[in-house]
N, C-alpha and C positions, 0 to 999 in steps of 0.2 A: 191460273193466269196471274202474272204480276205486271202491273202497269207502272211505268216510271214517267214522271213529268219533269222535263228539264227546261228551265227558263234560259233562253238564249241571251247572253249578256252583250252589252256594248253595241246595241243597234242604234245608229244615230237618228236624229230627227229626219224623217223622210220628206223628200221634196218631189214635186211632179217630175215624172220621167225616170226616177231612180230604179235601178235594177235590184229588185228585192232578193232574188236568188243570190246575188253577189253579197249583199248586206248580211244575209243569213250565214253564208259561208265564212265571211270575215268575222262575224260575231262568234261563231263556233270555234274558229281558229284561235281567238284570244283566250278561249276557255280550255284549249287543248282537247276539244271535242270534235267529232266528225259525225256526219249523218250515216246511219246504218240502214241496210236493207229492211224494209217493212216499217220504218219510222212513219209517224203521222205528224205533219207540220201543222200546228194550229197558229193562225196568224190573225191579228186583230183587224177588224174591218177598217178601222181608222187609217192604218198605214197603207192598206190597199187603196182606199179612196184618195189619200194624199198622193200616192204614186200615180194614180190615174187622173189627177187634177180635177177632182169632183168638188171643187170649191164653188160656193155661190156667194156673191156680194149682194146683201139685202138692199143696199142703196140703189141697186139697179132693178129692183122688183117693184112693179106697180100693182098694188092690191086691187082686186075687183070688188064690186059691191058685196058679193057673197062673202069674200074674205073679211071685209070690214065689219060686216054684221056678225060673222062667226067670231071674230077677234074680240068683240065686245062681250060675247057670251062666255068666252074662255079666258078673258083677261090676258091676251097675248098680243104681241106686235102684229098688226095687220099684214105687214110684209112677210113675216115668217109664216103666218097662217096661209098666205097665198102660196108660198113655197111648199108647205105641207100638202095643200090641195093639189098642186101641180105634180107632186110625187105620189099621189094616192089614187085609189079606185073608189073609195067610199069612206065616209065618216061613220065610225062604229059607235063611239060613245063620246060625250062631251060634258064638261062642267068647268067651273072656274079653275084654271090652273092645269086642266087635263084635256088633251085632245087625242083620242085613240082612233086610228085609221087602219084600213087595209092598204098597205103600201103597194105600189104597182107590181112588185115581185110576188105579192101574195102574203107577205108577213103582216100579222096584226100586231101593231106596236104603237107606242106613243110618238107623235110628231113625225111619222114616216121615217124614223131613224135619223132625222136631221139633227146634227150635233154642233155645239159651239165650244166644247171643252178641249183643252190641249191643242188649240190651233192659234196662230198669230198671223196678222196681216202685215204686209210690207210697210203700210203707212201708219201702223199702230192703232187703227180704228177697229179693234177686235169685236166690238158689239155688232158690227154689220157682216162679219164673215161667218159663213156656215160651211159645213161639210156634209155632202149628200152620200147616200149609199152607192156602192159601185153599180154601174149600169147592168152588168151581168155577173154576179158573184161566182156562179158555177164556172163560167168561162175564165174568170180571173184565177180561180183555184186550179182549173185544168191547165192553164198556161204556166202557172208556177210549177205545178207537178211535172209537166213535160220538160221544162227547163232543168229542174233539179235532177230528174231521172236521166236526162241526156248527159248532163255534166258528170254525174257520179256512177252511171250505169247501175242504178239501184231502183227498186220498186218502193215508192212512197205514196202515202195518202196526204191530202191537204184539206184542211177545214178553215174557212173564214168564219170567225165568230164575232158576235156583237152582244152587247148587254141589253136584254129585253125583260120587261116586267111580265108578271103572270097574273091572270085574272083572280085566282083564289089564294095567292100568297103575297106577302110583303117582301120587298127586296128584289133587285134585278138579278138575272142569271145569265151567264154566257151561253148563248145558243148558236147553232150553226146557221149561217145564211148562204154559205157556198160550200160545196163538197166535191171532191174529185178523188178517184182512185179506189173507192169502196162504196158499198151500199150504206146509205145513211140510216136506213131502217132495217133492223134484223127481224125477220118474220119467223116466228116459231109455231104458227098455227099448223095443226096437224101432227106436231110432235107430242111427246108424252112427258109428264112430270115424273118425279122419283117413284111415284106409286102406280105409274102406268096409265094415269088419266090423260085423255087427249086434251091438248091445249086448243081452245077455241078462239081466243081473242088476243093472245099474247104477242105483242110486237115491241121491240126495244129500240129506242132512238139512240143508237150507238154514237152517232156524230154529235148529238146534243150532249150526251153524257161526257164525251171527251172535251167538247167545247166548254162545258161548265167547269170541269176539273182544271183545264188550262186557264180559264178566266180567273180562278182563285189564285193561281200562281202568278198570272200577269199583274193582278192588282187593279185598282180603279182610280188611283190618284196620280202620284208622281214617281211610280216605280220604274217607268221607262223600260218595261220588258214586254213588248208587244208580240213576241214570238216564243212559242213553247213547243218542244219536241215531246211527243208521246211515244214511248217505246214499250213494245210488248203486245201490241194489238194485232199485228199482221193483217194489213188491209188487202182486200182482193177486189179488183175491179169487176163488177157484174157484167156478164155478157148481155143481159137484157137492158137495153138502153133506157127503158122506162124506169128502171131502178137506180139510175145514175143521178147525181146531183142532189139538191136539197128537196126537190119536189115530193118524194115519198113521205117527208115529215110534215107536210102541210095538209091539215085537215080540210077536205072540201067543204064549201059553205053549206051545202045541203045536208052535211053530216054534223054540222056544228050546232049543238043544242043551245048555245048561248048567244046566237046572233039571230 
């Protein structure tokens, strides 16, 4: 297998309501490139959230007593702590400068994925403007996939990726938070290795692996390349609906030894 990662150039700054399928087509056209059957489109969470108008103005957030107390512990703006709590199921870990939560979608990450980088407000008061995760990243991925497939009459996969830290490693990694068009988790249990030994636990997070590779191509600062095409994977939409979306990648809490 050969995988090729192609950064889509000339994607403009995304605004609420923008048609992302059109922006991707236009970016590819400027490169003399076209989508092909079985491509996987990896798209940064941030531009999905921008297109879906997932902005939050902290000046309109009234922190609760719980948020104020927690903000003192972690040395953060109480309004932002309130926003994090509103987007979370549970606080997992906390210390000055760090607040790890289980986000409402089930992702364990810092600050519930709320971000303030690479966004700007109309009045210039950027310290109060935040961007939340999409409400339903799997649906966002499926909607984009359906639109691209209908326009071009091709089969594609879609991954929405986000930069997430890991418990036992330094440095963030691009991971999938929304998946459409293929199973995010490849299950090899019951198959055999090269010596005929049965595989008992082997499962591969294919969506996360592609999300990480695409994130390296996207960059993390001012590269302005929020869309990457992965070519060579050949996605196949699973018939079993329980295997669709990002859910297969999320370890259930009762199986998580570190919570």
